[in-house]
Every structure is written in structure tokens, then in C-alpha cells.
Legacy VTK file of the C-alpha trace (Angstrom):
# vtk DataFile Version 3.0
C-alpha trace
ASCII
DATASET POLYDATA
POINTS 238 float
60.580 32.258 -156.953
62.240 28.888 -156.916
63.259 27.280 -153.823
65.260 24.106 -154.156
66.816 22.509 -150.885
70.458 21.170 -151.606
72.282 19.106 -149.039
70.921 21.452 -146.557
71.468 24.804 -148.149
68.389 26.776 -149.371
68.791 28.277 -152.595
66.490 30.775 -153.855
66.229 32.097 -157.618
64.661 34.927 -158.656
64.272 35.682 -162.358
62.698 38.629 -164.379
62.948 38.900 -167.917
62.218 41.756 -170.390
62.252 41.540 -174.153
66.206 42.346 -174.351
67.589 40.669 -171.153
67.249 38.333 -168.245
68.394 39.134 -164.603
68.995 36.209 -162.203
69.715 36.897 -158.662
70.818 33.973 -156.163
70.719 34.231 -152.423
71.902 31.646 -149.744
71.363 31.212 -146.020
73.969 30.422 -143.587
73.110 28.492 -140.786
71.559 30.900 -138.695
69.427 31.856 -141.549
71.049 34.806 -142.535
70.499 35.260 -146.313
72.838 36.669 -148.250
73.070 37.798 -151.973
75.992 36.654 -154.581
78.043 38.004 -157.146
79.749 36.447 -160.247
82.960 38.180 -161.075
85.321 36.328 -163.942
85.248 32.459 -162.781
84.246 33.120 -159.002
81.211 33.623 -157.284
81.404 35.580 -153.880
78.909 36.345 -151.218
78.103 39.947 -151.485
77.853 40.662 -147.734
80.156 40.023 -144.767
79.293 36.971 -143.063
77.172 37.264 -140.013
76.937 33.447 -138.531
77.199 32.918 -134.584
77.582 29.456 -135.405
79.966 26.876 -137.233
78.663 24.888 -139.799
77.866 21.666 -137.593
75.707 23.855 -135.609
78.115 24.493 -132.637
78.251 28.086 -131.342
81.059 30.340 -132.033
81.955 32.294 -128.419
80.806 35.774 -128.692
83.428 37.655 -126.875
82.902 41.232 -125.609
85.255 41.568 -123.012
88.763 43.231 -124.383
91.297 41.524 -121.913
89.413 37.979 -122.804
89.673 38.807 -126.576
93.161 39.509 -126.462
94.050 36.368 -124.610
92.013 34.397 -126.513
93.473 31.273 -128.638
90.322 29.473 -130.028
87.476 30.802 -132.244
85.924 33.986 -131.172
83.353 36.656 -132.797
81.936 39.912 -132.098
80.117 42.998 -133.272
81.682 46.069 -133.791
82.009 47.748 -130.521
79.463 44.731 -129.244
76.757 46.551 -130.884
73.976 44.619 -132.356
73.206 47.124 -135.362
76.545 47.135 -136.717
76.796 43.405 -136.835
73.451 43.740 -138.885
74.904 45.926 -141.065
78.415 45.405 -141.460
78.825 41.325 -140.291
80.328 39.728 -137.508
84.185 40.233 -136.572
86.016 37.047 -136.439
89.426 35.903 -134.854
91.622 33.774 -137.357
90.985 30.871 -134.895
87.205 30.812 -135.789
88.244 31.131 -139.467
90.172 28.160 -139.544
88.155 26.048 -137.550
87.465 22.356 -138.965
83.782 22.909 -138.407
83.406 25.742 -140.915
81.941 29.202 -140.776
80.832 29.291 -144.243
77.301 27.711 -145.950
77.393 24.282 -147.243
78.744 24.679 -150.833
80.837 27.665 -149.940
84.293 28.122 -148.311
86.143 31.237 -146.405
88.260 33.101 -148.910
91.975 31.890 -149.030
94.840 34.275 -150.079
94.721 32.821 -153.809
90.843 33.354 -154.101
91.845 37.129 -153.177
94.587 36.922 -156.034
92.341 35.497 -158.723
89.748 38.416 -157.896
92.373 41.034 -157.726
94.286 39.683 -161.278
90.829 39.301 -163.014
90.021 43.025 -162.087
92.869 44.243 -162.968
92.998 42.650 -166.601
89.677 43.640 -167.298
89.850 47.425 -166.860
88.307 47.945 -163.124
91.313 49.990 -161.858
89.823 53.617 -161.519
91.238 54.608 -164.755
90.399 52.119 -166.535
93.868 50.835 -167.041
95.088 47.406 -167.185
98.179 47.072 -165.315
99.205 47.894 -161.659
96.603 47.957 -158.727
94.176 50.439 -158.480
90.827 48.534 -157.903
89.672 49.642 -154.685
86.670 51.555 -155.780
85.395 48.976 -158.063
85.581 46.707 -154.937
83.775 49.318 -152.387
80.283 50.358 -152.052
78.937 53.380 -152.946
77.676 54.291 -149.291
79.407 54.766 -145.735
82.594 55.188 -146.770
84.432 58.624 -145.595
85.144 61.082 -148.054
88.522 61.566 -149.552
89.798 64.091 -152.114
92.566 61.750 -153.619
91.960 61.076 -157.021
91.256 57.204 -156.937
90.366 56.771 -153.722
87.709 54.889 -152.562
86.144 57.798 -151.010
86.650 60.380 -153.742
83.439 60.672 -155.517
81.466 57.401 -154.051
78.908 57.281 -157.062
81.600 56.079 -159.386
82.440 53.129 -156.460
81.310 49.442 -156.741
81.673 48.536 -160.536
82.244 44.944 -159.591
79.377 44.652 -157.751
81.626 43.379 -154.736
79.952 46.171 -152.835
82.665 46.149 -149.766
81.320 48.369 -146.872
84.256 49.760 -143.928
83.303 47.952 -141.388
86.481 48.558 -138.845
88.128 46.024 -137.254
88.906 44.665 -133.509
92.739 45.472 -132.498
94.569 42.176 -130.888
94.390 44.373 -127.384
90.348 44.075 -127.783
89.550 47.811 -128.694
87.819 48.852 -131.813
88.600 50.942 -134.646
88.238 52.632 -137.808
84.595 51.805 -139.093
83.576 53.932 -141.956
87.409 53.958 -143.033
88.527 50.502 -143.586
87.486 47.125 -144.662
89.199 43.853 -143.644
88.820 40.227 -144.442
90.381 37.413 -142.810
91.827 34.718 -145.212
92.234 31.088 -144.087
96.145 31.180 -145.251
98.414 31.139 -142.459
101.880 32.750 -142.985
103.255 32.108 -139.995
102.781 30.092 -136.387
101.749 33.552 -134.961
100.119 35.277 -138.166
97.526 34.659 -141.054
96.834 36.646 -143.979
94.055 39.392 -144.599
93.276 41.654 -146.928
92.258 45.295 -146.734
90.607 48.326 -148.362
91.260 52.069 -146.900
89.173 55.147 -148.301
91.935 57.023 -149.133
93.555 54.684 -151.125
92.918 53.341 -154.408
95.064 49.978 -154.023
93.847 46.899 -152.639
96.304 45.178 -150.457
96.762 41.782 -149.349
99.088 41.307 -145.972
99.923 39.394 -142.857
98.757 39.740 -139.306
98.729 38.630 -135.781
95.687 35.891 -135.369
93.672 37.427 -132.370
92.685 40.428 -134.423
88.931 40.658 -135.557
88.206 40.842 -138.944
85.269 40.475 -141.682
85.202 37.345 -143.427
83.939 37.214 -147.336
83.035 33.654 -148.795
83.487 32.190 -152.028
81.539 29.244 -154.024
83.515 25.659 -154.239
LINES 1 239
238 0 1 2 3 4 5 6 7 8 9 10 11 12 13 14 15 16 17 18 19 20 21 22 23 24 25 26 27 28 29 30 31 32 33 34 35 36 37 38 39 40 41 42 43 44 45 46 47 48 49 50 51 52 53 54 55 56 57 58 59 60 61 62 63 64 65 66 67 68 69 70 71 72 73 74 75 76 77 78 79 80 81 82 83 84 85 86 87 88 89 90 91 92 93 94 95 96 97 98 99 100 101 102 103 104 105 106 107 108 109 110 111 112 113 114 115 116 117 118 119 120 121 122 123 124 125 126 127 128 129 130 131 132 133 134 135 136 137 138 139 140 141 142 143 144 145 146 147 148 149 150 151 152 153 154 155 156 157 158 159 160 161 162 163 164 165 166 167 168 169 170 171 172 173 174 175 176 177 178 179 180 181 182 183 184 185 186 187 188 189 190 191 192 193 194 195 196 197 198 199 200 201 202 203 204 205 206 207 208 209 210 211 212 213 214 215 216 217 218 219 220 221 222 223 224 225 226 227 228 229 230 231 232 233 234 235 236 237
């Protein structure tokens, strides 16, 4: 293992070689010391897991909001674990409101950024064009299975849906898990059924753009919603 300290970011590179191939896996750490693997998809490199940091890049704490009413009324950065349980945060990452996502102190580790709607569009277009639709086609939008992990999703009988034969999921290596979300009234919903991620892109003064996957669908969706919902975050390399 080779460890390098670059601009305050610890990068570990593990390389294993055989006669026929060489496999390289890179990990990064956030400011809390959480370690994440990464995956290269087309021209982009994504963190494979949802973000778990409880601090901004400069070390300032993000407010942990457990109370439903406080969450609903919050207009500054906040985060929580699903159902306010540490177990879910460790497995699925934290849920952040958009005010935390857009804060100038930055959620992402050095050298990375919280995904924009343009980042997700690039990912979507690459996967479609390169045969990652569930049926191998290169038109339409049926990439949900290729983005989704092979575990934890609820099952479904619809052909091409995430929940239909989980063993065929995750062709891209993106490993999306169904971490659910926090509704803007402060309640929690749909763990095991939905994956939601904020982007840093604002759509209106009240709304921002997010992306989602649903266990019974084959499509990947980009859509706007109120900024005080709690959603997961994925980061992309600068």
C-alpha cells in the first residue's frame, strides 16, 4: 500500500497484479476520517458510498437535527441519520438538507465536489450510450439496475426494475443503496425502496434539483424539490 498526503487529503492506493491484469483501488477520507472507495465511470470518478461527514471541509460542525419540527423549519445547513439511528448513518450515509449541500464551507473532501445536475446528466448519458440499460440497448433511460447495489433493495417482479433479480444489478459499480429520505415535515420514509441524492443545483428560490432511483422502476430520474428535504449526497472528483 502506498499512502500519500496531498493538500490535507490522505489517499491510499492498493494495487494487486497478476500475469494478466492489474487492479487498482483508490480510497479517500473525509474530514471525520470516514474512508470511501471510488469508481471511475467514463470520464468521471465518483465516491462509491453516500457521504457521512458531520463537519464541513473547514472543520465547522453541521447541525445534527433530530426533532421533526426543527427540521421542517430549518433554513440553514443540517443533517441527520435515517430515523436518527447511528446504524443507518453508518450503512447508508447521512441525510442532508440542501442548505448544507450548498454551504460555501463545502461538504466534499478536498479535491472533490458535491455532484451537480450536470454531473449526473454526464453519468446518465455515458451509461445509456455504452449499453448499461438493463436490456443492453443504447437509447432510452433504463439504467437503474446498473446503478444499484446487489443488496438491500426490496424485490419487485417488473422486468428491468431494480428489485427484479438483484444479482444482475450494479454493472456500473456505482453501488447505489436504498437509504430512504427525510420528508420536509421532519418524518422519515422509504428506506429499502428509494435512493435520493441532492445536487448543488438550485432550480427556484424554494427548490433544488435531486436525483432518485425506485425499486420498482428501471429509469433514473432527475427532479426538483423543496430544499428542506433530507437526502443523501454523492461526490465527484474535481
